[in-house]
C-alpha positions in Angstrom: -21.7 64.6 61.2 -21.5 60.8 61.4 -24.6 60.4 59.2 -23.3 62.9 56.6 -19.9 61.1 56.3 -21.7 57.7 55.9 -24.2 59.0 53.3 -23.8 57.1 49.9 -24.1 60.4 47.9 -21.5 62.3 49.9 -18.9 61.9 47.1 -21.2 63.2 44.4 -22.3 66.2 46.6 -18.7 67.1 47.4 -17.7 66.8 43.7 -20.4 69.3 42.7 -19.3 71.7 45.5 -15.6 71.4 44.6 -16.2 71.8 40.9 -18.1 75.1 41.5 -15.3 76.3 43.8 -12.7 75.7 41.2 -14.7 77.6 38.6 -15.2 80.5 41.0 -11.6 80.7 42.1 -10.1 80.5 38.6 -12.9 82.6 37.1 -13.1 80.0 34.3 -16.8 79.3 33.8 -16.8 80.2 30.1 -14.3 77.5 28.9 -15.4 74.6 31.2 -16.5 71.2 29.9 -17.4 67.7 31.1 -15.8 64.9 29.0 -17.1 61.4 28.5 -16.5 58.9 25.7 -18.8 56.1 24.5 -16.4 53.7 26.1 -17.0 55.2 29.5 -13.8 57.3 30.1 -14.7 60.5 31.7 -13.2 63.6 33.2 -15.1 65.7 35.8 -13.8 69.1 34.5 -11.9 70.2 31.4 -10.7 73.8 31.4 -9.1 75.8 28.6 -7.2 78.2 30.9 -4.5 80.6 29.9 -3.7 78.7 26.8 -3.5 75.3 28.5 -5.7 72.3 28.7 -6.3 71.4 32.4 -8.1 68.4 33.7 -9.7 68.1 37.1 -11.0 65.0 38.9 -12.8 65.4 42.2 -12.3 62.7 44.8 -13.5 62.6 48.3 -10.6 60.5 49.5 -7.5 61.1 51.7 -5.1 59.4 49.2 -6.5 59.4 45.7 -4.7 57.4 43.0 -4.2 57.7 39.2 -6.8 55.6 37.4 -6.8 54.1 33.9 -9.6 56.6 33.0 -7.4 59.5 34.1 -4.5 58.3 31.9 -6.9 57.9 28.9 -8.3 61.3 29.4 -4.7 62.8 29.6 -3.9 61.1 26.3 -7.3 61.7 24.4 -7.5 65.4 25.4 -3.8 66.1 25.3 -3.9 67.6 28.8 -1.1 69.8 30.0 -1.9 68.9 33.6 -4.4 66.9 35.6 -5.3 67.9 39.1 -7.0 65.4 41.5 -8.8 67.7 43.9 -9.4 66.3 47.3 -10.5 67.5 50.8 -7.0 66.7 52.1 -4.4 69.2 53.3 -1.4 68.3 51.2 -0.4 68.9 47.6 1.8 66.3 46.0 2.7 64.9 42.6 1.6 61.4 41.5 3.2 61.6 38.1 5.0 64.2 35.9 1.8 65.9 34.9 -0.7 64.6 37.6 -0.9 65.9 41.1 -3.2 65.8 44.1 -4.3 69.2 45.2 -6.5 70.1 48.2 -9.5 72.2 47.4 -8.2 74.9 49.8 -5.0 75.3 47.6 -6.8 75.9 44.3 -5.0 78.9 42.9 -3.0 78.2 39.7 
């Protein structure tokens, strides 16, 4: 387990796993997109779900924070809500329309 946790690609691997889990749990694979601008702003997952624009960022961190790229994606895509999905245990708001959500709690 120590070697897995120290692997430099752990975050990318977890991101792919978590993204697939969100799509499965929300049954939203048809209207799912990746977003990236020429300037480098990106969003891991954009879902058109039940008439709303939802953004998802996947972070293998205990206490993820809002980044400039997240704020730009919120603005550019006119997101209704942005979820930062983490392997943690607690769900909590970081802003009015941005919250950290553990993968285990995905169920909108």
